[in-house]
C-alpha positions as CSV (number, residue, x, y, z in Angstrom):
1,M,0.0,0.0,0.0
2,I,1.2,3.5,-0.9
3,S,1.8,5.5,2.3
4,I,2.6,9.2,2.7
5,Y,5.1,8.1,5.3
6,N,7.2,6.1,2.8
7,N,9.5,9.2,2.3
8,S,9.6,12.8,3.3
9,A,9.1,14.2,-0.3
10,L,5.9,12.3,-0.7
11,L,4.7,13.4,2.8
12,T,5.4,17.1,2.0
13,F,3.8,16.9,-1.5
14,S,0.7,15.2,-0.1
15,C,0.3,17.8,2.7
16,V,0.6,20.7,0.2
17,I,-2.0,19.1,-2.1
18,A,-4.3,18.3,0.9
19,A,-4.0,21.9,2.2
20,T,-4.8,23.3,-1.2
21,L,-7.8,21.0,-1.6
22,G,-8.9,21.8,1.9
23,A,-8.8,25.6,1.3
24,V,-10.8,25.2,-1.9
25,M,-13.3,23.0,-0.3
26,G,-13.5,25.3,2.7
27,S,-14.4,28.2,0.4
28,F,-17.0,26.0,-1.4
29,L,-18.6,24.8,1.9
30,N,-18.7,28.3,3.3
31,C,-20.5,29.5,0.1
32,A,-22.8,26.5,0.1
33,A,-23.7,27.0,3.8
34,G,-24.5,30.7,3.3
35,R,-26.9,29.8,0.5
36,M,-28.5,26.9,2.4
37,A,-29.1,29.2,5.4
38,K,-31.0,31.5,3.1
39,D,-32.8,28.6,1.4
40,E,-31.1,29.3,-1.9
41,P,-29.8,26.6,-4.3
42,F,-26.2,26.2,-3.5
43,I,-25.0,24.6,-6.8
44,S,-26.4,27.3,-9.2
45,G,-25.5,30.9,-9.7
46,R,-22.1,32.6,-9.6
47,S,-20.5,34.0,-6.5
48,H,-21.1,37.7,-6.0
49,C,-20.3,40.4,-3.5
50,P,-23.0,40.5,-0.8
51,A,-22.8,44.3,-0.6
52,C,-22.9,45.4,-4.2
53,G,-23.9,42.2,-5.9
54,H,-21.1,42.3,-8.5
55,V,-20.2,38.9,-9.9
56,L,-16.8,37.8,-8.6
57,E,-14.1,37.0,-11.1
58,A,-11.2,34.5,-10.8
59,P,-8.8,37.0,-8.9
60,D,-11.5,37.4,-6.2
61,L,-12.0,33.7,-5.7
62,V,-8.5,32.3,-4.9
63,P,-8.9,30.8,-1.4
64,V,-7.0,32.6,1.4
65,F,-4.8,34.7,-1.0
66,S,-7.7,36.8,-2.5
67,W,-8.8,37.9,1.0
68,L,-5.3,38.8,2.0
69,F,-4.3,40.6,-1.1
70,L,-7.5,42.5,-1.3
71,K,-7.1,43.3,2.5
72,G,-10.5,41.9,3.3
73,K,-12.4,44.3,0.9
74,C,-14.5,43.9,-2.2
75,R,-12.5,44.8,-5.3
76,Y,-15.4,46.6,-6.8
77,C,-17.2,48.5,-4.1
78,G,-14.6,48.5,-1.3
79,A,-17.1,47.0,1.2
80,K,-15.5,44.9,4.0
81,V,-15.5,41.2,3.4
82,S,-16.1,39.1,6.6
83,P,-13.0,37.4,8.0
84,R,-15.2,34.3,8.2
85,Y,-14.1,33.5,4.6
86,L,-10.4,33.5,5.5
87,F,-11.1,31.6,8.7
88,T,-13.1,28.8,7.1
89,E,-10.6,28.3,4.3
90,L,-7.7,28.1,6.7
91,L,-9.5,25.9,9.2
92,F,-10.7,23.4,6.6
93,A,-7.2,23.3,5.0
94,A,-5.8,22.4,8.4
95,L,-8.6,19.8,9.0
96,T,-7.9,18.2,5.6
97,V,-4.2,17.9,6.3
98,A,-4.9,16.5,9.8
99,C,-7.2,13.9,8.2
100,L,-4.5,12.8,5.8
101,L,-1.9,12.6,8.5
102,R,-4.2,10.6,10.7
103,F,-5.6,8.1,8.2
104,D,-3.0,8.1,5.4
105,L,-3.9,7.4,1.7
106,T,-6.8,5.1,2.5
107,I,-10.5,4.6,1.8
108,L,-11.0,5.4,5.5
109,C,-9.3,8.8,5.0
110,L,-11.6,9.6,2.1
111,R,-14.7,8.5,3.9
112,N,-13.9,10.4,7.1
113,W,-13.0,13.5,5.1
114,V,-16.4,13.5,3.4
115,M,-17.9,13.2,6.9
116,I,-15.9,16.2,8.1
117,C,-17.0,18.2,5.0
118,C,-20.6,17.4,6.0
119,L,-20.0,18.3,9.6
120,F,-18.3,21.6,8.7
121,C,-21.1,22.6,6.3
122,L,-24.0,21.8,8.7
123,S,-22.2,23.6,11.5
124,L,-22.0,26.8,9.5
125,V,-25.7,26.5,8.5
126,D,-26.7,25.8,12.1
127,F,-24.8,28.8,13.4
128,E,-26.6,31.1,11.0
129,S,-30.1,29.7,10.7
130,R,-30.5,27.1,13.6
131,I,-31.2,24.4,10.9
132,I,-29.2,21.2,10.1
133,P,-29.8,20.5,6.4
134,N,-31.0,17.0,5.6
135,G,-28.8,17.0,2.5
136,T,-25.6,17.1,4.5
137,L,-26.8,14.1,6.5
138,L,-27.8,12.1,3.5
139,F,-24.5,12.8,1.8
140,A,-22.7,11.5,4.9
141,V,-24.8,8.4,5.0
142,G,-24.1,7.8,1.3
143,A,-20.4,8.0,1.9
144,W,-20.6,5.5,4.7
145,V,-22.6,3.0,2.7
146,V,-20.3,3.3,-0.3
147,A,-17.1,2.9,1.8
148,E,-18.3,0.3,4.3
149,P,-17.7,-2.8,2.0
150,F,-14.1,-1.7,1.6
151,L,-13.4,-1.2,5.3
152,F,-14.9,-4.0,7.4
153,D,-15.5,-7.6,6.6
154,N,-17.1,-8.2,9.9
155,L,-20.9,-8.2,9.6
156,V,-21.4,-7.9,13.4
157,R,-19.4,-4.7,13.5
158,T,-21.3,-3.2,10.6
159,L,-24.7,-4.1,12.1
160,S,-23.6,-2.8,15.5
161,H,-22.8,0.6,13.9
162,I,-26.3,0.7,12.3
163,G,-27.9,-0.3,15.6
164,T,-25.9,2.4,17.4
165,G,-27.3,5.1,15.1
166,L,-30.8,3.9,15.7
167,L,-30.4,3.4,19.4
168,I,-28.8,6.8,20.2
169,S,-31.1,8.8,17.9
170,G,-34.2,6.9,19.2
171,G,-33.2,7.4,22.8
172,L,-32.5,11.1,22.2
173,L,-35.9,11.5,20.4
174,L,-37.7,9.9,23.4
175,I,-35.8,12.1,25.9
176,S,-36.5,15.2,23.9
177,M,-40.2,14.4,23.7
178,V,-40.4,14.1,27.5
179,M,-38.3,17.3,28.0
180,D,-40.5,19.2,25.5
181,R,-43.6,18.4,27.7
182,V,-41.8,19.4,30.9
183,L,-40.2,22.6,29.6
184,K,-43.2,23.5,27.3
185,R,-40.8,24.3,24.5
186,E,-38.5,22.5,22.1
187,S,-35.5,21.0,24.0
188,L,-33.6,19.3,21.2
189,G,-34.1,19.9,17.5
190,G,-35.0,17.1,15.1
191,G,-31.9,17.9,13.1
192,D,-29.7,17.1,16.1
193,V,-31.4,13.8,16.6
194,K,-30.9,12.8,13.0
195,L,-27.3,13.9,13.2
196,F,-26.7,11.5,16.0
197,A,-28.1,8.7,13.9
198,V,-25.3,9.4,11.4
199,V,-22.7,9.8,14.2
200,G,-23.6,6.3,15.4
201,L,-23.0,4.9,11.9
202,Y,-19.5,6.3,11.8
203,L,-18.4,5.8,15.4
204,G,-20.0,2.8,16.9
205,L,-21.4,2.5,20.5
206,L,-18.7,3.7,22.9
207,P,-17.2,6.4,20.7
208,S,-20.7,7.7,20.0
209,I,-21.4,7.9,23.8
210,F,-18.2,9.8,24.3
211,A,-19.2,12.1,21.4
212,L,-22.6,12.7,23.0
213,I,-21.1,13.5,26.4
214,L,-18.4,15.8,24.9
215,S,-20.9,17.6,22.7
216,C,-23.1,18.3,25.7
217,V,-20.2,19.6,27.8
218,L,-19.0,21.9,25.0
219,G,-22.5,23.1,24.1
220,L,-23.4,23.9,27.7
221,A,-20.1,25.5,28.6
222,V,-20.2,27.8,25.6
223,N,-23.9,28.7,25.3
224,L,-25.3,28.6,28.9
225,P,-23.6,31.9,30.0
226,R,-25.2,33.5,26.9
227,Q,-28.7,32.2,27.6
228,K,-29.6,34.3,30.6
229,G,-32.8,36.2,29.6
230,N,-32.6,34.7,26.1
231,S,-35.2,32.1,25.2
232,E,-33.9,31.5,21.7
233,P,-32.5,28.0,21.3
234,F,-28.7,27.8,20.8
235,P,-27.2,25.9,17.9
236,F,-26.1,22.4,19.2
237,G,-25.1,21.0,15.8
238,P,-21.6,22.6,15.7
239,W,-20.7,21.1,19.1
240,I,-22.0,17.7,18.0
241,A,-19.8,18.2,14.9
242,V,-16.7,19.1,17.0
243,A,-17.2,16.1,19.3
244,T,-17.7,13.8,16.4
245,A,-14.6,15.0,14.6
246,V,-12.6,14.4,17.8
247,M,-13.9,10.8,18.0
248,L,-13.3,10.2,14.3
249,F,-9.7,11.0,14.9
250,Y,-9.2,9.6,18.4
251,G,-12.2,7.5,19.2
252,D,-10.2,4.3,19.1
253,K,-7.7,5.6,21.6
254,F,-10.5,6.9,23.9
255,T,-12.2,3.5,23.7
256,A,-9.0,1.6,24.4
257,W,-8.2,3.8,27.4
258,Y,-11.7,3.4,28.8
259,L,-11.8,-0.4,28.4
260,N,-8.4,-0.7,29.9
261,L,-9.6,1.5,32.8
262,M,-12.6,-0.9,33.3
263,G,-10.3,-3.9,33.1
264,V,-11.9,-5.2,29.9
265,M,-9.2,-7.0,27.8
266,N,-11.3,-8.3,24.9
267,A,-14.2,-6.0,24.2
268,P,-17.2,-7.4,22.2
269,E,-17.5,-6.1,18.6
270,F,-20.7,-4.3,19.3
271,L,-19.0,-1.9,21.7
272,I,-16.5,-0.5,19.2
């Protein structure tokens, strides 16, 4: 198998390509998320300045460099361009390189990168509109289905991941229905429940539980101080996405550490 760790030249070249691809994809996902949040078709229509509406040309669309060279302003009207564009491009470039370094040139790397694309996009949409688009979840499920035959030959493990998705999402749906009655308002969005169904597919039982706990800790720690006197629900999707990404990268290590802590030497397939 070809590995980026075979020699330093290949490693460097692969990281440069991954960073470039990541920056381009980050730009696309940012644009797509902005259109999804406004309920606009994200695959049609050319990019334009949000201030003056001028259609952007090639020099305006080079990820990272266009924002830096134009000093964060529109080339046509001089309006300020949000640093969100630069941030998302740099962040997704870093995530793509990290995914490559973690999973090497493998089908698992490609599958997990697609999942990270979906998590990144839905997080941006949820921040802006409090909605998790079904399309991002369906795309993630499609990637899992296509990749699964190439990754695992153990039917028990495959079925356990499917069962985990159904179990966790079903449990959260039941809890949210009870909490809705108690609180007299929506406690957990339907998009969050569906997202955890996809998380279960990718992670399996124990890593999914870790992701659930971590997402709750992150979401509450960041948003509770802002909720005083504010009845509007906070976006939970981004924190589910962060926790899921952490488990995608390090779920096997967390699981091994926990099982070792519990004194379990040979864990059943359905746990992982």
